[in-house]
C-alpha positions in Angstrom: 75.4 111.3 61.5 77.6 110.6 64.3 77.7 108.5 66.7 78.4 109.1 70.3 80.4 105.8 71.5 82.8 106.1 74.4 86.0 103.7 74.5 86.8 102.4 77.5 90.9 101.9 77.9 91.9 99.3 80.2 95.0 100.0 81.7 98.2 97.6 81.3 98.7 95.0 84.4 101.9 96.5 85.2 100.1 100.1 85.6 97.5 98.3 88.0 100.1 96.3 89.9 102.0 99.8 90.4 98.9 101.4 91.6 97.9 98.2 93.9 101.7 98.5 95.4 101.5 102.3 96.1 98.2 101.8 97.9 99.8 98.8 100.1 102.7 100.9 100.9 100.9 103.8 101.7 98.4 102.0 103.7 101.0 99.9 106.0 103.3 102.7 106.1 106.3 101.1 105.1 108.8 103.3 106.2 107.6 103.9 109.5 107.5 100.3 110.1 111.2 99.8 108.6 112.3 102.6 111.1 110.8 101.1 114.1 112.6 97.6 113.3 115.8 99.6 112.1 116.0 101.1 115.8 114.8 97.9 117.4 117.9 96.0 116.0 120.1 98.7 116.6 118.8 98.9 120.4 119.5 95.4 120.7 122.9 95.6 119.1 124.1 98.5 121.5 122.6 97.0 124.6 124.1 93.3 124.2 127.2 92.5 126.6 127.9 89.4 125.6 128.2 87.5 122.3 125.3 88.3 119.4 122.8 86.0 119.3 121.6 86.3 115.5 118.3 84.5 116.1 117.2 86.9 118.4 117.8 89.6 115.8 115.6 87.4 113.3 112.6 87.7 115.7 112.6 91.2 115.7 111.5 91.1 111.8 
């Protein structure tokens, strides 16, 4: 007589973290956000006429 049992295989912790990370990146649209920050920093650097105030650049992040 055969028993019909199913075994639940739990994924490794690294697989779970990897999947969660991919979900977060997809939800926050990380590439688009970084592109916006990069363009803001470049615009600031191109438009400044005097010395660059690095504290202002940090505020853009």
